[in-house]
C-alpha positions as CSV (number, residue, x, y, z in Angstrom):
1,M,128.9,-2.5,101.4
2,G,130.2,-0.1,103.9
3,G,128.8,1.0,107.3
4,L,126.9,4.0,105.8
5,Y,124.7,1.7,103.8
6,D,123.9,-0.4,106.8
7,E,123.2,2.7,108.9
8,L,120.8,4.1,106.2
9,K,119.0,0.8,105.8
10,S,118.5,0.6,109.5
11,A,117.2,4.2,109.7
12,N,114.8,3.4,106.9
13,E,113.5,0.3,108.8
14,E,113.0,2.3,111.9
15,K,110.8,4.8,110.0
16,N,108.6,2.0,108.6
17,T,105.5,1.8,110.7
18,L,105.0,-1.9,110.3
19,N,108.6,-2.7,111.3
20,R,108.2,-0.5,114.4
21,L,104.9,-2.1,115.4
22,H,106.3,-5.6,114.9
23,K,109.2,-4.8,117.2
24,A,106.9,-3.3,119.8
25,M,104.4,-6.2,119.7
26,G,106.4,-9.3,119.1
27,D,105.5,-12.1,116.6
28,E,102.3,-13.5,118.1
29,D,100.6,-10.1,118.6
30,F,101.8,-8.9,115.2
31,K,100.1,-11.8,113.5
32,D,96.9,-10.9,115.3
33,F,97.4,-7.3,114.4
34,M,97.8,-8.1,110.7
35,K,94.7,-10.4,110.8
36,A,92.7,-7.5,112.3
37,M,94.1,-5.1,109.6
38,K,92.7,-7.4,106.9
39,D,89.3,-7.8,108.7
40,P,86.9,-5.1,107.5
41,T,84.6,-5.7,110.5
42,I,87.2,-4.3,112.9
43,S,87.5,-0.5,112.7
44,G,90.8,1.3,112.5
45,R,89.8,3.2,115.6
46,A,89.3,-0.1,117.5
47,I,92.7,-1.3,116.4
48,H,94.3,2.0,117.4
49,A,92.6,2.0,120.8
50,A,93.8,-1.6,121.4
51,L,97.4,-0.6,120.6
52,V,97.2,2.4,122.8
53,R,95.9,0.3,125.7
54,R,98.8,-2.0,125.3
55,G,101.2,1.0,125.4
56,I,102.2,0.7,121.8
57,K,102.8,4.2,120.3
58,V,100.9,4.9,117.1
59,A,100.5,8.5,115.8
60,G,96.7,8.3,115.4
61,A,93.8,6.3,114.1
62,S,94.3,7.9,110.7
63,T,97.8,6.2,110.6
64,I,96.1,2.8,111.0
65,T,93.5,3.7,108.4
66,S,96.2,4.7,105.9
67,L,98.3,1.7,106.6
68,R,95.3,-0.6,106.3
69,K,94.4,0.9,102.9
70,T,98.0,0.4,101.7
71,L,98.1,-3.2,103.0
72,N,94.7,-4.2,101.4
73,E,95.6,-2.6,98.1
74,N,98.6,-4.8,97.9
75,L,96.7,-8.1,98.4
């Protein structure tokens, strides 16, 4: 494939919230994040607050809630 395909694929990956979070966190923290996302005893607001404290940009707690819903539907 040509360069345009690679550019479009890269742009799509940058828009993907999970990919952006993974890059911002690193592997170990991302594993903990995913574990928390699957744990119903940890609120979306708590996850969002922890990310913000670590300097990781997330649009809002509602973004975490939506992402969590999508992840858990796909289990």
